[in-house]
N, C-alpha and C positions, 0 to 999 in steps of 0.2 A: 848688083842681085839683083834676081827677078821678086817679085811678090811673088809668085806661087814659092819661091823659097823663101824666104822671109813670114810667112805661113809657115811651111811645116820647120820650121825650126821653132816662131812661136809656141804650133803645137805642142815639138816635140816637149819644149821646155815644162809648158805647164806640163802636160800628162806624166813627167822624169818626176817633177818638182812635188807633187798630189796624188802620186802613185797607193805611199803609203797610206797617205787618209783614203783613198778611195778604195783601198781592199779593206782598210775596220770598217767603213762605212758601210757596203756594197758585203763583206762578212757576217755583217751585226744585223745590218738588215735583211736579208734572208732567212737567218736564224729566229728571228722576229717576226715574223709572216706565220709559221708554224705556234706562235707562242703558246693556243690555246693548247696542244697538245701537253708539254710543258707542266700546264699548270699541275696542283694536284686536285681532283675530286672536289666538292661540293659534298660534307657530309648527305647520311641520308638522312630525311625525317620520320619518326610516327606516325604514322597517318592518325588526324584527331579527324572527331565523329561534327564539332564547330570549332571551326577554329576560330581565335578571337577577331573581331574588329582592330583592322592595323591603328588605332586608333591607339590599341591599347598593349598591341605590338612593339608599337615604337614607342610610348611610354614606357615600356619592360625594357629595350631595349639602352635606351636612354639613360637609365638606373645602371644600370650595365656598365655602360659605358660616363660613367663620374659628370667631370667633369669638360671631357673630350664634344669635338663638337659632333651631330651624324651629320654625313656630306651628301651620302646617297643611302637606298633602298633599294635591295635585290624582292620580287616579288613571285612568292613564291604560285608555279603555273599547275605546278603537278599535286596528286597527294602526298608522295614520301618527295618532296623537293623543303629545303629549309628556306626561309626567310631572313635574307641577306640585310645585316648593317654597315657601313664601312663608316669607319671616323676620321681622325682627323689629329691622328697625335703620331709620331718621333717614327713607333711602331706600326704605322699605317697597322691598322688592328682590323681585325671582320670578324663578326658576332654571326654568328646563325641559329635563329631558333624554330623549335617545331611551332607549330599551327596555334599550338596551345600557351606559349609562351615561355618554355619551355625552351634557356640555354643549353642547346647541344654543344655547340663550339665555340673556343675563341679562339684566333689567330694571328699570327705577328705579321707580316706578308713585308716588311723593311725589310731590305739585302738580298732580297732572293734574284737566281736567274735573271728572270726578262728582265727585275729593276736594273741590273748590273747590266748586262746587253742593250738596254735602254740610255745609260749610262752612256757606253760606250761608242754609241751611233751617235750622238748628241752634243758626243767630247764633253759633256758634263762633265765630266769622270776628272778632271783634271781643270778643271774650271775654265775660268773668259780664258786664257790663252786655250784649250781645249775644242770650244765651245767657236773661238776664233778661226781654230782650220776646217773647222767643219763648215764654217760660211765660206772658207776660204775656198774649200774642196766645189758647195755648193757656183761658188760665183763658178768659179777654174774648170767648170764641164760645160757652165754658160759657154765660156770661151772657148773651148775644144769642140764645140757642135758649132761655135761661128766660127773658126778655122779650120775647120772641118769642110765645113761647107766653102766657104772662101777658094779651099784650092778646089774642089769638084767644079764648082764656080772659073774657074782661073785657067783648071786644065779645058773645059770643053771653050773656054772663049780663043787658045794657044790652036789648039784642030781647026773650033768652025772660020 
């Protein structure tokens, strides 16, 4: 059997074996590109004359969070934008505050569509076997590139 034929068989086998995983990863990745369009927009914040200093807003957010850790802060850059505080809890809570320190909204973001898509994309949804399949798909993609290039090189050599 020629080198080109062996490369073609390997190329086919890798592609066929991993095609379902490739399809899931490609589809979820394509949808995740537009995740910003799927999010619920943040609530509008009432304008205030004199916003509280960040330290005071953070203290109010921490009181609201209780024992949970605040991991990130989103600064309000416009008068009608809220200050946003993300908590490291099981509910993946997001707190929205007005510049005067009033809590506007508390959102639970765990279990949302974007999170589900991301877990499908990485294989995390089915645990270690899914992550292994995602890894195999990544390595398989490299194998497809290598065997495809090998077939191109082999074809050019046989012509020349």
